[in-house]
N, C-alpha and C positions, 0 to 999 in steps of 0.2 A: 398854889395854896388850895387846900380842901375847902369844900363848902361848909357853912356854919354848923350844920347838923350831921355831917359825915365824919365818922370817927377814924376811918382808915381808907385805904385805897380801894378795897373791895366795895365798901359802901358807896364810894364816889363813882365807881364804874357802874354800879346799879342805878345810881341817880342819873348819870349821863344816858344810860340805855333807856330809862323811863322818859327822859326829856326828848330823846330822839323819837321814841315811839309816839309820844303825844304830838310832836311836830308832824310826823307822817300821817297820823290819824286826822289831824286838823287840815292837812293839805289835800285830803281825798276829795276828788270832784264829786259833786252831788249826784251826777248821773251814774256813778259806779257804787256797787256795794263794797264793803270792806274786803271781802274775799276776792272780788274782781280786781280791785285796786292792788292788793297784795300780789296777785298773779301777774298783773301788768308790770309792777315794779320788778318782780323776780325775772320776768322775761327780758326786760330791758337790761338788767344786770348781767344775765347770762349772755346776751348778745354782745355786750361790751367786753366781757371776758373772752368770748370767742374771737372777737376782733383782735385783742391783744395777743392771744395765743397764735393766731394766724400770722400776725406781724412778726412775732418772735421767731416762728418757724421760718418765715421768709428770710429774715436777717441771718439766721443760722446757716441756711443754705447758701446765701450770698457770701458769708464769711468763709465757709468751707471751700467755695469755688475760688475765692481770692487766695486762700492759703495753698490750694493745689496749684494754682498758676504760679505763685511765687516759688513753690517747691520745684516745679518743672523748669523754671528759669534759673534755678540755682541761687536765688537771692536769699540772704540771711534774714530771718524773722526776728525782730527785736521785741 
């Protein structure tokens, strides 16, 4: 259900983005400026994304190895 003052999904998305932005601003540690906190959040996000990409790459290599081994052994792949 949409919020009381939102007339469509676009307005609802804008409302949610604003709520998230306010939550992030309020969670900023007093020792950091807004710019520093944004940079810290961005770096943390990028590090997380890099971790997932590396894990996906590792799993693709592992799958490729298993498929090659099955092919060499003449096993059918279902």
